[in-house]
C-alpha positions in Angstrom: 0.3 -0.1 0.0 1.2 3.7 -1.0 2.0 5.8 1.9 -0.1 9.2 1.9 1.3 11.8 1.5 0.3 15.7 2.7 0.9 19.1 1.0 -0.4 22.0 2.3 0.0 25.5 0.6 -0.9 28.5 2.9 -0.8 30.9 0.5 -3.1 29.4 -1.6 -4.9 27.6 1.1 -4.9 24.1 -0.9 -4.4 21.0 1.1 -3.0 18.0 -1.8 -3.3 15.0 -0.8 -1.1 12.3 -2.6 -1.9 8.9 -3.1 0.3 7.8 -5.3 3.3 9.8 -7.6 1.6 8.4 -11.0 1.1 11.0 -13.6 -2.5 12.6 -13.8 -4.5 11.6 -16.3 -7.4 12.8 -15.5 -9.5 14.9 -12.7 -12.9 14.9 -11.4 -14.7 17.4 -9.7 -16.3 16.2 -6.3 -17.8 19.8 -5.5 -16.7 23.2 -6.2 -13.9 23.1 -4.1 -12.9 19.2 -4.2 -11.2 17.6 -7.0 -10.1 14.2 -7.3 -7.2 13.8 -9.3 -6.6 10.4 -11.5 -4.4 8.3 -13.1 -4.8 7.1 -16.9 -6.5 4.2 -15.4 -9.4 5.9 -13.8 -7.9 5.1 -10.3 -7.8 7.4 -7.9 -4.2 8.6 -7.3 -4.9 12.4 -5.3 -7.2 14.9 -4.1 -6.6 18.9 -4.2 -9.1 20.7 -1.6 -9.5 24.6 -2.6 -10.1 26.7 0.4 -8.6 24.1 2.7 -9.0 25.7 6.0 -12.3 26.5 5.9 -13.5 23.4 4.6 -12.0 21.7 7.5 -13.0 24.1 10.2 -16.6 23.6 8.6 -16.4 20.0 8.7 -14.6 19.5 12.1 -17.7 21.7 13.7 -19.9 20.1 11.5 -19.0 16.7 13.4 -19.2 19.4 16.8 -15.7 17.6 17.7 -14.2 21.6 18.0 -14.9 25.0 18.6 -11.8 26.4 15.9 -9.4 24.9 13.8 -6.0 26.9 12.1 -4.4 25.5 9.9 -0.2 26.4 9.5 2.6 26.0 7.1 3.0 22.2 7.0 4.5 19.7 4.4 4.3 16.1 5.7 5.7 13.5 3.7 
C-alpha cells in the first residue's frame, strides 16, 4: 500500500493529498472545492481541496468535535 502524503500550501489555502506519484491522466470535480485526481486508468491518485482551512474547519465543526481549527504551513511527507 502506498503511503499517503499531505501538502498544504498556505498562500493558496490548498490541501493536496497524494495517494500515488503516478502521472495524472484526468480529474473529476467532486464539489466546487474538491477535485479527485485520477491516473490514466481512472484510479484515484490524489485529492485537491481548495479553501482548505475553511473546509476543514466547517467539517470539524459540523461533527461537533472542535470549536476552532487553524491550519498552519505544513508539509507532511
